[in-house]
N, C-alpha and C positions, 0 to 999 in steps of 0.2 A: 504493499499498499505507499502511497505518495504521505508526505508531508507537509502541511501548509501553514506557514508562517503569516500571522494577520498582524502588522503593526498599525499605531496610533487609534486603536480604537475608542472611541470616545466613552468616558468614563459611565456616561448615564448608557448606551448600548452596552456596555460591559455589565453592570448593575442587572441590567435587563434582564439579558441571559443566562447571570447566575440564578435571580430569582425564577425566571421560567426552569429551569434547568432542576432545583428544588423542587417545582413543585409539580413536575413529573417525575420525579425520584431517579435522576439521571446525573451524574457529571454534568457539569460545562462542558466539556470534550464532545461526550457522546449526545449533548442536545445541540452543538453546533454543528455535528456530522450531521445529524439528522436535519437539521433544517437547511443547510448546504445540497444533501441529497435530493431534497424535495422540490427542492428552487430548481438543481441541475436539469434533476429528469422527473419530471412531473409524475406519476402515476396514472393520468387521463391523456398521456401525449399520444400523438398519431404515432404508429410505429409503421415506416412506409414498405416494410415485408407484408406485413399483417394486411395493411390496405390494398396494396397489389394483388395479395391471393385472394382477398374477398370481390376484391373486382372482376379476377380471373372467376370465380364461382358463378357469380352472378350473369354475368357473360354466358355462362355456361361451353367453357373452351373443351374440346375433343385433346384427348391425350396428345394427338399430333400436334394438335395449336399451341399448348403448352409447352410442350418441346422445342419448338422453333423460338420460343420466347426463350428459355430457358439457353440455348444454345448462342443467343445474342446477349445473354445475360455478362455484364463485367462481374467477372469472379475474382480480381485481385481483391487484397485487402484494402479496405479505407486507407485512407491517408488523410493527416489533420493538417487543416489549411495552416498556409505558414503569413505572418503578419504582410509579408510582400507580396501573396495571393488576396488577401483582403482590400488590400491597397488600389493593387488592380481593377477589383471591381469595382471599384465606385468611381 
């Protein structure tokens, strides 16, 4: 697992996190991890693969048609966008 250090957290935010963690029976570190996970990966997010599979089922694709899509799919691992990539898209 990665380690994340957050500097210059306002005292008011730190105090609120400590109180929230205590109210939930957790350490402040565990509480912050849960908050970050919920913010970064919301449970109700749409997963592209699932969405495409649902569309395919609704379209009633044949096995041959599914195979055609699968052969066109880019199977290389996803890569993280670098800062220069995001600057080029603006």
